[in-house]
Every structure is written in C-alpha cells, then in structure tokens.
C-alpha positions in Angstrom: 84.9 80.2 59.3 84.2 80.2 55.5 82.0 83.2 55.9 83.6 84.7 59.0 86.5 87.1 59.5 89.9 85.5 59.8 91.3 86.4 63.2 94.8 84.8 63.2 98.2 85.5 61.7 99.6 83.9 58.6 96.9 85.1 56.1 99.2 85.4 53.1 96.4 84.3 50.8 94.4 87.6 50.9 97.3 90.0 51.2 100.3 90.8 49.0 103.1 89.7 51.2 106.8 89.5 50.6 107.8 89.1 54.3 105.5 87.4 56.9 106.1 88.3 60.5 102.6 87.5 61.5 103.0 83.7 62.0 105.3 82.9 64.9 106.8 79.7 63.6 110.4 78.5 63.5 112.2 80.9 61.1 114.2 78.0 59.7 111.0 76.4 58.5 110.5 72.7 58.1 113.4 70.2 58.6 114.4 68.4 55.4 113.8 65.0 57.0 110.2 66.0 57.7 109.8 67.1 54.1 111.2 63.8 53.0 108.8 61.9 55.3 105.9 63.8 53.9 106.9 63.0 50.3 107.3 59.3 51.2 104.0 59.2 53.1 102.2 60.5 50.0 102.8 57.1 48.4 100.6 55.5 51.0 97.7 57.9 51.2 95.3 55.4 49.6 95.0 53.6 52.9 93.3 55.0 56.0 95.6 56.4 58.6 96.2 54.7 62.0 93.2 56.1 64.0 95.2 55.6 67.3 98.5 57.2 66.1 100.2 54.3 67.7 103.8 54.8 66.6 103.6 58.5 67.1 102.2 58.2 70.6 104.9 55.7 71.5 107.6 57.9 70.3 106.1 60.9 72.1 105.8 58.9 75.3 109.5 58.0 75.2 110.4 61.6 74.7 108.3 62.8 77.7 108.9 59.8 80.0 105.2 58.9 80.2 102.9 56.2 78.9 101.4 56.2 75.4 98.0 56.0 77.0 98.5 59.5 78.5 98.8 61.1 75.0 96.1 62.0 72.5 97.1 63.3 69.1 94.9 65.8 67.2 94.5 67.7 63.9 96.5 70.6 65.2 96.3 72.1 68.7 93.1 73.9 67.9 91.1 70.7 67.5 92.3 69.6 70.9 91.2 72.8 72.5 87.7 72.3 71.2 87.5 68.6 72.1 88.8 69.3 75.6 86.0 71.8 76.3 83.4 69.5 74.8 84.7 66.6 76.9 84.6 68.3 80.3 81.6 70.5 79.6 82.4 73.3 82.1 79.8 75.7 83.5 82.3 78.3 84.7 85.6 78.9 82.9 88.4 81.3 84.0 90.3 82.8 81.2 93.3 85.2 81.6 93.3 87.8 78.8 94.8 88.7 76.4 95.4 85.2 75.1 94.9 82.9 72.2 91.4 83.5 70.7 90.5 79.8 70.2 90.1 79.3 74.0 87.1 81.7 74.1 85.8 80.5 70.8 85.8 76.9 72.0 84.0 77.9 75.3 81.3 79.9 73.5 80.8 77.1 71.0 79.8 74.9 73.9 77.6 77.5 75.6 80.1 78.7 78.2 80.4 82.4 79.0 84.1 82.9 80.1 85.1 84.7 83.3 87.9 87.0 82.2 91.0 87.6 84.4 92.7 90.7 82.9 96.5 90.6 82.6 97.7 94.2 83.1 99.7 96.2 80.7 101.5 98.0 83.6 102.8 94.6 84.7 104.0 93.7 81.2 101.0 91.4 81.0 102.7 89.0 83.4 100.4 86.8 85.5 100.7 87.4 89.3 99.7 85.8 92.5 96.4 87.5 92.3 95.3 84.8 89.9 95.3 82.3 92.7 92.4 84.2 94.4 90.4 84.1 91.2 90.4 80.3 91.3 87.5 79.1 93.5 85.4 76.0 94.0 83.0 77.4 91.4 85.8 77.5 88.8 85.4 74.4 86.6 88.4 75.1 84.4 91.3 77.5 84.1 92.7 77.9 80.6 96.3 79.1 80.8 99.0 79.6 78.2 102.8 79.6 79.0 104.5 81.3 77.2 101.4 83.2 76.5 100.3 84.3 73.0 100.5 87.2 72.1 102.4 88.6 75.1 105.2 86.0 75.2 105.1 86.0 79.0 105.7 82.7 80.9 104.1 81.7 84.1 107.1 81.3 86.5 107.8 77.9 88.0 106.9 78.9 91.5 103.6 80.5 90.6 102.7 77.7 88.2 103.2 75.1 90.9 101.0 77.2 93.3 98.3 77.4 90.6 98.5 73.6 90.3 98.1 73.2 94.0 95.2 75.7 94.0 93.4 73.8 91.3 93.9 70.6 93.3 92.3 72.3 96.3 89.3 73.6 94.3 88.8 70.6 92.0 89.4 72.8 89.0 90.6 71.5 85.7 93.8 73.1 84.5 94.3 73.4 80.8 97.9 74.5 80.2 99.0 75.4 76.6 102.7 74.7 76.3 102.9 75.0 72.5 105.7 77.6 72.7 107.8 75.8 75.3 110.3 74.4 72.8 111.1 77.9 71.5 111.1 79.5 74.9 114.2 81.1 76.5 115.9 78.3 78.4 115.8 79.8 81.8 112.1 80.5 81.4 110.9 77.2 80.1 109.1 75.1 82.6 106.7 72.3 81.8 104.1 70.7 84.1 104.4 67.3 82.4 106.9 65.9 84.9 105.0 67.3 87.9 101.6 65.7 87.6 100.0 63.2 90.0 97.8 60.4 88.9 94.6 62.1 90.0 95.4 65.6 88.7 92.7 67.2 86.6 95.3 68.7 84.2 95.9 68.7 80.5 98.9 70.1 78.8 98.8 71.1 75.1 101.6 70.7 72.6 102.1 71.2 68.9 104.6 70.5 66.1 103.4 73.7 64.4 105.8 76.3 65.8 108.9 74.2 66.6 109.1 72.3 63.3 107.5 74.7 60.9 104.5 72.4 60.3 101.6 74.8 60.4 100.2 73.4 57.1 100.4 69.8 58.3 98.1 70.2 61.3 99.5 68.1 64.2 99.2 68.6 67.9 99.0 66.4 71.0 97.6 66.6 74.5 99.0 65.0 77.7 96.9 64.0 80.7 97.1 61.3 83.3 93.3 61.3 83.3 92.7 58.7 80.6 88.9 59.2 80.9 89.4 62.7 79.7 91.4 61.6 76.7 88.8 59.0 75.9 86.1 61.7 76.0 88.1 64.0 73.8 88.7 61.3 71.2 85.0 60.7 71.0 84.4 64.4 70.3 86.3 64.3 67.0 85.8 62.5 63.7 87.6 59.2 63.1 91.0 59.3 61.3 91.4 63.0 62.3 95.3 62.8 62.1 96.3 62.0 58.5 98.9 59.5 57.4 101.1 62.4 56.2 100.8 64.2 59.6 101.8 61.1 61.5 104.8 60.5 59.3 105.9 64.1 59.6 105.6 64.0 63.4 107.7 60.8 63.6 110.4 62.4 61.5 110.3 65.7 63.4 111.0 63.8 66.7 114.3 62.6 65.1 115.4 66.3 64.7 116.2 67.2 68.3 118.5 70.0 67.4 115.9 72.0 65.4 114.5 73.8 68.3 117.9 74.6 69.8 119.1 76.0 66.5 116.1 78.4 66.6 116.6 79.3 70.3 120.3 80.2 69.6 119.1 82.6 66.9 116.4 84.1 69.2 119.0 84.9 71.9 120.7 87.4 69.6 117.9 88.5 67.4 115.4 89.4 70.1 118.0 91.7 71.7 118.7 93.3 68.3 115.1 93.9 67.5 114.3 95.3 70.9 117.2 97.8 70.7 116.4 98.9 67.2 112.7 99.2 67.9 113.3 101.2 71.1 115.5 103.6 69.2 112.6 104.1 66.8 110.3 105.0 69.6 108.4 101.7 69.6 107.7 99.8 72.8 108.7 96.2 72.5 107.6 93.6 75.1 110.3 90.9 74.6 108.6 88.1 76.5 110.2 84.7 76.7 109.2 83.1 73.3 109.9 83.6 69.6 107.9 86.8 69.2 107.5 90.4 70.4 104.5 92.4 71.3 104.9 96.0 70.0 102.9 99.1 70.8 103.0 102.9 70.3 102.3 103.3 66.5 98.5 103.0 65.8 99.0 102.7 62.0 101.9 100.3 62.1 100.0 97.3 60.8 98.6 99.1 57.8 101.8 101.0 57.1 103.9 97.8 56.9 101.3 95.9 54.9 101.5 98.7 52.2 105.2 97.7 52.0 104.5 94.0 51.7 105.2 93.1 55.3 102.6 91.3 57.3 102.5 91.5 61.1 99.8 90.3 63.5 97.3 93.0 64.2 96.5 92.3 67.9 93.7 94.8 68.3 91.1 92.0 68.2 92.6 90.5 71.4 90.8 91.2 74.6 92.8 93.8 76.6 94.8 95.0 73.6 94.5 98.2 71.5 94.8 99.5 68.1 98.5 99.7 67.4 99.4 96.6 69.4 101.0 94.2 67.0 102.9 91.0 67.3 106.0 90.2 65.3 107.8 86.9 64.9 111.5 86.8 65.5 113.0 85.7 62.2 116.5 85.6 60.6 118.8 88.6 60.9 118.3 89.5 57.2 114.6 89.5 57.6 114.6 91.3 60.9 116.9 94.0 59.4 114.5 94.4 56.5 111.6 94.9 59.0 113.5 97.5 60.9 114.4 99.4 57.7 110.8 99.4 56.6 109.6 100.7 60.0 112.3 103.4 60.0 111.3 104.5 56.4 107.6 104.5 57.4 108.2 106.6 60.5 110.8 109.0 59.3 110.8 108.9 55.5 
C-alpha cells in the first residue's frame, strides 16, 4: 500500500479539500461520548489491550441477542475480510460486481481468482434471482454486500433468504457485509444475524466506521455461529490487533443508540433533495438504500469538483463502472446545497 495507488475515498491528505463527499460516514461525525472515551483510554495505553475484546464482545452480544463466542472483533472491517478469506482458503469465489474493492484484493492475496457476477446498470445494479443459478456445488464462497458499496442497493429479504437456502444446499460459505445496515432506509434494512442456524456456513460483517464516524479508530466485528471459523480468523491476525482506544470507543458508541436514527432522519429528506437537484442538472442519481448516491452522466465531474475543493469518490476503478461514475455521501443540508451549487456552476457557469 505504501507504494501503491490509493483506491478508496477519504484521501484528504493528498488533495486540497474543503468538503469531503468521498467518505460515506455519518455526517454528524463522532458522538461526544465516544470522543470522551477515547481521551480517557489514552491514559491507559501503557498496558496491552485485552486480546479477546471481552467487554466489547459481551456488549455486542447483548445488542444482537447472540453469544459472545459468536463474535470476533477486528482492526476495522477490512482486516476481517482478509482474515476470513485466509481462514476458509476457498478455491472458487463468486463475487458480484461492482462492489467493495477489498473483497477482490483479499481473494487475490490468497491466490484466488474471483468468478465475477455482473450487476447490470439497466437494472439499477440490483441483484436478481439469476444470482441463485450462479451458486453451484463448486462455489466455495459468495461474497455479498447489502446495502452494496458503491451502488447503495440492498438485497431484498426474500431474495436474501433464498440465497441463504441455496448456499445451504451447495455447501457454500456466505460472506455478507452488513456495514451499512445501520444507515440504511428502514424499510430496506434486513440482517441475516437473527436467521442463522447453528450449522450455517455464514459470516456477517459489521463496523463502527460509518455509523459512529470512527474511520480513524479502526474497529469492526464479525458474527458467525461457526466458532471454528472465528478461531481460524483470529489465528490469521497479529495479537492485540484491536487497541485499547478502539475497544473503549466501541463500548461508548454502543451507549449512543440514537446516533444512527438521527442520521437516518436526515437522509430521508436529504436524499430526496439531492436526487431532485441533480436530476434537474441532468445528472443521473441512483439513490439506493444507504447514505450515499451513485452519480453518472458527466465524465469530468470528479476533476471539476476537485478543482473547487470538493472531493467525491471516483468510481471508475470499480469493476463494471465507467469514467464519470462517482459516489457522493449524503451530508448535512448546508453541505449538500454547497455541492449542488458547485456542480451547477461547473456545468453552466
């Protein structure tokens, strides 16, 4: 990474940025109790962190109605993606695209050539029942994201349960990234956590990053009823991978249950505002179900906005997307209005 090209959003370190729409995190940032917990934890960083994240796993278990032994915490969701692939060592992996780049990176790092399942633009990049036929006995793992990044499209409850059944039939591992569930439109949010049987080969991925504005802290967690999988994943990472500060921040965040709802209330109005304004400017906006929009129609939009100090996510490096496809986070109304004004000025002078 230190010598490679940065392929994600949020790179405010090598760009002159006044407004960052490239990182799809909670626009209200980090809750004050979390900041306070981070400051307090700094007084105790001379000691090693709890390698088992005991208190955090117990609190997460109570939240999800599961056992602590069914949870593994990690240094961000990205670490858990890599350790999952390393633990199961698949030979054949099915990957719907476009989707988060780290799935493919983790597979290739472990010598796996992905089998791509293209999500179609004409369907709004929504997964369909055709995906079921692509899951065969030769498919070792299906990596799925709902809501998907960068399209924002969720896998509907009915289809997701059919996918779960199909994976049971074929003995396929199902890796389901639910990191945007907390910021998803209420009628679209559906988690598999409460629908898993003891022998299911399923892992769901979660993170504090987006919901609680904790991207710089690095804290994620995985849920699986297969404790052997979680044990294998824990052996694939370094000891003490979740810092004392991260564990304290996670515990404090779980005491802020209204933080996600506050953001969702904002998204209900601001997504509609942005879609209407962008459409009036001749830009196609795929609203999706999460806290971001996928835009298309202006090939130079990324560069034009960056010249004005506004950073959006250039999505041309996603499989299945094109030059001019960009993702924008939904932020506060003042920021969203500034974005619209900048686009209007860039397009019409």
